[in-house]
Structure formats: structure tokens, C-alpha cells
C-alpha positions, 0 to 999 in steps of 0.5 A: 711305551705309553701313548700320550695325548699331547702330540702334534696330531692331537693338537691339530685335531683340537685346532680343527675342532675349534674351527668347526665347533667354536670355543665353548664346545672345544673347551668342554671336549678338552675338559672331558679328555683331561678329566676322563678316568684313566681306563688304561688299555693293554693289548694282550696277545694270545699266548704261544700255547694258545697259538700252537693249539690253534695251529694244530686244530684242523677241524675248521680248515674247510673255510677258505678266506680271501683277504683283499688289499688295495695297494697304492704307494705303500711304504715298503716296511708297512707293506712287508709288515702287513703281508707278514701279519697275514702269513703269521695266521694260525689258520692256514686256509687263506689267500692274500690278493694284492691289487697294486695301483702304484705307478711303479712295480716296486712292491711286486718284488716285496710280495714275491720275496715271500715265496708264498703261493697264497700271496696273489699280486696283481699290478693294475694298469691304472689307479681308478680309486679305492673302490674300483681297485678293490673290485679288481681284487674282489673279482679274483677272490676264490674264498667262501668268506672275504676279509678287508685289510688296509695296506698299512695295517696288520692282523693279529695272528689269531684273526682268521682262526677266530673268524673261522671258529665263529663261522663254524659255530654259527653253521652248527647253530643253524644260523650261518654268519654272513657278516662278522666284525671284531674289536680293534685298536690303534697302533703306533707302528712300534710298541704302543697299542691304544684307543681300543674300540671294543664293540657291542653286538650289532646295533643298527642305530649306532651304525647309522651314527658311526661306522663302529663295525669298521675293522676287521670286517669279514663277509660271506663271498656271495653277499660281497660280490653281489654288492661290490664297492661303489666309486661314488663312495670312495673313502667310505666304501666299506661303510657303504658296503656294510650298510647295503649288506645289512639292508640286503639281509633285512630284505632276505630275512624280513629282519627276523634272523639278521641279528643271528647272521651279523656277529661280533667277535669280542676280541681285538683282531686288527691293529689300525696303524697310525701315521701322518696320512692315516685317518686313524691319526689325522682325520683331516687327511680324508675329509672327503671320506666323511662326506661319503659316509654321510651320503651313504647313511642318507641313502640307506635311510631313504632306501628303507623308506625312513624320512630323516635328515642326516648331518655331521655331528661335532666329531668328524666321522660321526653323524646325527639322524633326526627323524620326521616321525620315528614311530611312523617310519620304524615300526620296530621302535617302541620307546625313545629315551633321553638322558636324565640328569641329576646335578648336571651328571647323567643319572638315568636314560639308557639303562643296562639289563640290570637297570643301571644307567649306562653312562652313570655320572657323565657330566652334561655335554660330555660324550663318553671318551674317544668313541663318543658313544654317549653322544650317539643314537643306540639301542639299549636293554632298558630305558627310563620313563622320565624324558622318554617317548613311547609308542601309544598302542604298544604302551596301552597293550602293556598297561592292559597286561600290567594294570598295576602300573597304570596308576602313576600315569601322566597326561602330558604329551599325548599324541596320535602316535605317542605318549610321554610318561614321567616315572623313574620311581618304579624299577619293576615297571621299567623292567616289565616294560622292557621285557614286554617290548623285547618279547614283541620284537621291538627296540628301546632307543637312546637319543642323547639329544632328547630334551 
């Protein structure tokens, strides 16, 4: 079954987008959606042979997972499918904690019908909101790692096995994973899987722009219990938790080992069910969630001592960060590069490790598909000098080490903290600069709105 873009849900999204952004922006967005290349996505489940191999592998069974599910008036068929997806895990060392704030006991019978002692149903006295309800489940979690699952979504059968294996590998490497996340997709509840979110390695700047980590999130129990969920951020409570957890790791490790403790599993392990009331299919259903997300990003930047304004982008759930002085507040940033256009198409800016434009050929005004990645702050392996801003003192040190690159300098844009340059012609220079930056533990960032 192919997922079609011409649905009532998408028509509603277009209407709300028009109200928010105006006709011109809506036309560009619709044109991008219509003309974007058909990157067909097919979810490929693990083979039965692979699942059986995982069931027989007991070498990682010492890791115990608690899966937390806050429940509220869940349709019984969704509830049953969610529980069944956990019971279908090839990795067996888990508990499923259901914190039910529904006004009736209707779902208790469904949970008990599975006759599985690993399923722990808890009826809450009242509905105090998703954060407080999740905290009730969290307080009862016995696992060394905790995963978060929505009451109407499902895990793939290999989800916990992949998490356990990655944790074990990190343990053996000497850098124990503290936060893990996987790729995810959307599911129509029947046959179609679509809109895969294939995620990069940890990227703090991308995270400030959007909660790309989202599902399936697994966190070390001691870290999650130390932080817990905050009711003031209901709707974006997972986003708020993730931002605070990463800030906590920065403080514990001085930023040095965080990248080794925050790991992405590049495999879809989570199916986000789409229905009329879900944010996956109807962003308007929980607009308060995006306000809470905005507040969470603002607080995180403020707590880090970064002076910046945060605003909603043209897409719900995506944010724009504007810095007062990025080089002053973020000493780890060496360069900010922006898009370079040729005949209204991106020809440079953010570059991959081979020096190729990440968003090659994308039309001006396009955001790069349903994830809008081309329109978000992000780190990149290399950057063009054209339309860029670099840290003065680091760039001067680079030229001392590589004097052969000093001859093509331009004088434009010098300031006490930065210097602009304009040179796309020297591939070797871009590569040498990127190597120099990364060897100094610094970042090259891409700002899609830099002019």
C-alpha cells in the first residue's frame, strides 16, 4: 500500500501553513512537495532467521530495560498492539510499566489478558498530565536503562536487542552509552510505512532546531531518574528531558566524551502510528507541544550562558536560533557557513567529508523534504569559505600553519571576533581548514539563513 500525499490530513496541514506563512511561502512549500524526487521508502523488517539468531543470543541478557508507557483512554486495539510489540521483542529482559490515568478500568483487563508478569499495570488515581503520569511509571522502574513508548505506537521486534547490543559494545569500548536513539518511521496502522526519519549522529545544533532524536529514546536509568519529567513542559516533555540530559552530560564530562555517550542506532526501531489525534498526522492537534518545545530550547540556551533568541520557524515543531554573538558564547564554533547558490540552486555551503555539497541542486527556498533539514542549523564535516564567517584567532593560527593558503585572502568583514573570506576555488584549503578545525575540537556549522 502506497502512502499518498493527497489526504484530508495533508490538506488541513496546507491550510494551516497558509494561514501561518502566507501564499508565497505556501506555494514554494507545495511546489517542493510536488516536485521533490521520489525517494520511495520501504520498511524492511529483520528476517525470521535474524530474529531467531537474536532470540538465541544470551550474551547481552544482563541489561534490563524498563519501558514506560503513560496511558490515557487508549483505543483497545492500539493498546493491545502496543503491548504485543513489546512482548514480541527478541530480547527478553524487560518490564513494561503502564501508568493508566483513564477514568475507567477498561484497559486493565486488556493488560491482564496477556498473563505476562513482565507487564506491570498501575491505575492512577487521577490524570495529572503526561509528565506527572510518566513520573509515576518512572518511580517504579527497576531497569538499568529506560525506554519511552507512546501508548498508541509500536516497537519493531529487534528494538531492545539492538539497544542492548549497542550498550554492550559501548561498555566494552570504555565509553558507556548514556543516551541512545534510533531511526523511526510513520505507520498508518495497516500496511503502509512512510516518512522515515533516518537520523544523523548526535548534533546539538540540529537538536536545538528540532527534536530529531524523538523515538525510540532509551536513557540510562540513573540519569533519567535524576532529571525526571517536568509538567511545565507537557507536550514536549521528552524534548525537555533530552535537552537537560545532554546538558548534564556536558557538565559531567566537560563536553569531552559526550559524543561517545550519545549514540544513534541507524535502523528503524519505532513505528509512530498516525491517526487523527496524533501529532504525527495532525500537528495542529497539539499546538501547545510546540510552545513547550520552544520554551525548552530557550531555557537550555539560557542555562548554557548562550545569548540567543528562539522563534518558531515556518514549520510547526521546528525552531530558529539567532545568536547575539555566536563566537563569544560558543567557543567550540570555528566557522559558520551559509548556502552558496548557482542559478538559484544550492551549489555549496555545507559540505560532506568528501567536499560535496550536502544539499546539491536544491532550489532556493526549498527545505529538503518532510524533515526540513536543509532549512535548519546543523554541524557539517566541511564548509565553503564563500558566504562564511570564521573565528579570527583560529583562522590566523591556521594560516600560520598553512601559509600557502594566505595569498587568496580578502579583507572584507574583519571584526574583533571574526573574519569573512570568499574562496570556493581551493578544495585543498577547505579540506585543510576542516582538518585543522576538527583537530582542535571545534565545529563547522551550517546556517541556512546566512546571507
